[in-house]
C-alpha distance (Angstrom), angle and dihedral (degrees) to the residues before:
residue distance angle dihedral
E1 . . .
V2 3.77 . .
M3 3.80 120.6 .
K4 3.77 133.6 176.7
S5 3.79 114.9 -120.6
T6 3.81 125.6 -129.9
P7 3.87 114.5 -111.1
S8 3.76 111.6 -106.1
P9 3.82 125.9 -135.3
Y10 3.77 85.5 -93.7
E11 3.85 90.5 60.1
A12 3.76 95.3 -120.1
P13 3.78 113.5 -172.5
L14 3.79 117.4 -95.0
V15 3.77 110.2 -98.2
A16 3.83 134.1 171.0
F17 3.72 126.6 -115.6
D18 3.80 115.3 -127.0
F19 3.82 128.0 175.4
S20 3.80 109.0 -157.1
P21 3.81 113.6 -175.9
L22 3.79 110.3 -163.2
R23 3.81 91.1 -131.2
D24 3.82 87.3 70.3
A25 3.85 95.7 47.7
V26 3.80 115.3 101.4
W27 3.79 122.2 -143.2
K28 3.82 113.9 -130.9
D29 3.83 129.2 -168.4
V30 3.82 112.8 -116.0
G31 3.78 109.7 172.9
A32 3.80 110.6 -64.7
L33 3.79 92.0 -13.8
Q34 3.76 136.2 65.2
R35 3.80 121.3 -143.6
R36 3.79 142.3 -175.3
D37 3.76 126.6 -162.3
L38 3.86 119.7 -118.2
G39 3.83 96.6 -157.4
L40 3.77 98.2 -112.1
G41 3.77 93.4 119.2
K42 3.82 91.6 56.9
A43 3.81 92.3 46.1
S44 3.84 93.9 48.2
G45 3.77 98.3 42.6
G46 3.81 90.5 -112.1
E47 3.82 96.1 -55.6
I48 3.79 94.5 117.7
G49 3.81 133.1 9.1
A50 3.76 138.2 -160.8
R51 3.77 131.1 -167.0
N52 3.79 142.7 161.7
L53 3.77 119.1 -114.9
R54 3.80 130.9 -165.4
S55 3.78 138.3 169.7
P56 3.83 108.3 -144.5
D57 3.80 93.6 -176.6
G58 3.77 99.3 42.9
A59 3.83 89.7 -118.3
T60 3.84 127.9 176.5
I61 3.78 124.5 -125.6
E62 3.79 126.9 -169.3
Q63 3.84 99.7 -142.9
W64 3.76 133.3 14.8
P65 3.85 108.2 -105.6
D66 3.81 124.9 -110.1
T67 3.84 96.8 3.2
D68 3.79 93.0 127.2
G69 3.82 90.4 61.4
S70 3.79 96.1 46.1
V71 3.76 126.6 101.4
F72 3.79 92.7 -172.8
R73 3.80 126.9 14.5
M74 3.80 133.0 174.1
L75 3.76 128.2 173.3
F76 3.80 117.0 -162.1
L77 3.81 120.0 -172.0
L78 3.78 117.5 -132.6
S79 3.79 96.3 179.1
G80 3.81 142.2 -11.4
T81 3.74 125.2 21.8
L82 3.80 138.8 -72.8
T83 3.83 119.7 -155.7
F84 3.84 123.8 -170.7
D85 3.80 143.0 160.5
V86 3.82 123.7 -111.4
E87 3.77 121.7 -147.7
D88 3.80 93.5 -111.4
G89 3.84 89.9 64.4
R90 3.80 97.2 -97.6
T91 3.76 123.7 132.0
E92 3.85 117.1 -145.1
T93 3.79 131.4 -169.2
L94 3.76 125.1 -158.6
S95 3.78 119.8 -155.6
K96 3.79 135.4 -172.7
F97 3.82 113.6 -38.9
D98 3.82 93.5 6.5
A99 3.81 117.3 129.0
I100 3.79 136.1 -154.5
H101 3.80 126.9 -162.9
L102 3.77 138.8 -162.5
P103 2.99 132.4 -61.7
L104 3.86 93.1 33.4
L105 3.78 90.4 50.7
A106 3.84 90.7 57.4
R107 3.82 92.7 46.9
A108 3.81 96.0 48.5
R109 3.80 120.7 95.5
N110 3.80 141.6 -166.8
F111 3.80 100.1 33.4
R112 3.84 112.4 -158.2
F113 3.82 118.9 -166.8
A114 3.77 131.0 -155.7
D115 3.79 111.9 -130.4
D116 3.82 90.8 -109.4
F117 3.84 94.0 48.6
E118 3.83 114.3 142.0
A119 3.75 128.4 159.9
M120 3.78 145.7 169.6
D121 3.82 114.4 -118.8
I122 3.84 115.0 -159.1
R123 3.81 116.4 -173.6
V124 3.76 143.0 172.5
P125 3.83 95.0 -152.8
N126 3.83 104.5 -145.3
F127 3.82 147.2 -43.6
E128 3.81 93.4 -79.1
S129 3.79 95.8 53.0
A130 3.78 93.1 38.9
L131 3.79 95.3 56.7
G132 3.79 105.5 11.8
P133 3.77 121.2 -128.2
G134 3.80 107.3 -56.6
D135 3.82 91.2 -15.7
F136 3.83 116.5 117.9
S137 3.84 97.5 169.6
S138 3.79 92.8 94.8
I139 3.75 120.3 112.7
F140 3.82 87.6 -122.8
Q141 3.81 118.8 84.2
F142 3.74 118.8 -168.8
D143 3.83 94.8 -142.5
A144 3.82 87.7 59.4
F145 3.82 89.6 71.8
V146 3.80 100.3 45.8
G147 3.81 125.2 97.2
N148 3.78 97.2 11.3
D149 3.83 119.1 127.9
L150 3.71 106.9 -173.9
G151 3.77 113.0 152.1
I152 3.81 130.0 168.9
N153 3.76 125.9 9.0
R154 3.83 111.9 -164.4
E155 3.79 132.0 -147.2
T156 3.79 102.0 -118.6
P157 3.85 129.9 144.8
G158 3.81 90.6 -120.4
N159 3.78 91.4 61.9
Y160 3.83 90.6 67.0
Q161 3.80 119.3 82.9
T162 3.81 125.8 -175.1
G163 3.79 113.6 -123.7
K164 3.83 94.0 5.4
G165 3.77 88.5 137.1
P166 3.80 140.1 30.5
R167 3.87 95.9 -55.1
S168 3.79 122.1 67.2
F169 3.82 90.9 -160.7
M170 3.80 95.2 58.0
R171 3.81 135.9 76.5
Y172 3.76 117.2 -135.5
R173 3.82 132.6 -157.3
D174 3.80 116.5 -168.9
L175 3.77 110.8 -145.0
G176 3.81 94.6 -154.6
S177 3.78 101.2 -102.7
Q178 3.81 93.9 118.1
G179 3.76 93.4 63.8
Q180 3.78 92.5 45.6
T181 3.81 94.2 51.8
N182 3.77 103.0 33.9
G183 3.83 89.1 -108.2
R184 3.83 95.7 -53.2
I185 3.85 93.5 114.7
H186 3.74 120.3 36.5
I187 3.81 118.3 -175.4
H188 3.78 119.3 177.1
I189 3.81 142.8 153.0
V190 3.78 116.4 -117.2
K191 3.80 123.8 -159.9
V192 3.81 129.8 179.9
D193 3.78 108.3 -112.5
G194 3.81 103.6 -146.8
A195 3.78 118.8 -39.4
A196 3.82 119.1 -6.6
P197 3.79 114.0 -125.9
A198 3.75 118.5 -100.9
G199 3.81 110.9 -91.9
G200 3.81 93.1 26.1
T201 3.80 117.0 -128.6
G202 3.80 97.6 -26.0
W203 3.80 123.3 -133.1
H204 3.79 114.5 -41.1
Y205 3.79 141.4 138.8
H206 3.76 136.9 -132.3
S207 3.78 130.3 -138.2
M208 3.80 93.8 -141.3
G209 3.78 140.7 55.3
Q210 3.85 115.4 -93.1
L211 3.76 139.8 -166.3
F212 3.82 118.5 -161.5
Y213 3.79 116.9 -162.9
V214 3.82 115.3 -175.7
L215 3.82 111.2 -137.7
T216 3.79 99.4 175.4
G217 3.80 137.9 -8.4
């Protein structure tokens, strides 16, 4: 079911609500990778998309697809490993719950996948879809994505901080998207720290669009 939300006092943009259980998502072959859509494109009117990727055969690809047409891109590993070469001669390997952002993702070459590789790919496709032709009322601003050089964000215990967010009973790990987009996109991992309070968070609303992806639990 898709519903239109009511604008908040903060004049949040109208977005749709879409519940996308993974059991209903269909894997499709796209070159060396398979992908399934997570419904974010439909819910955001095409402004931002999210999909799962996997490499069932452990293939190798020279360049990550579609990076030249992306305003924002983040790849977040759900399982397996991804190894690639960087232009300064280094070789890097991403493991479970590591993330990589543009522009490093576009500069890297020779991507090698473990057989159990799976990732979430979050993308603002391009300038046209981010702003719309002649329409600058979108929450996305092109200049927010220029001149940032964030690269790899690692899964380490030190990257989690209790209460570093709206809930004092949760631990938060920022994945680096805030710095890359001047705060317009915020992607983080949230974990319950101890026992969650009875009744959960209670009824509330947010003045931004959100995607929740359940990793465990």
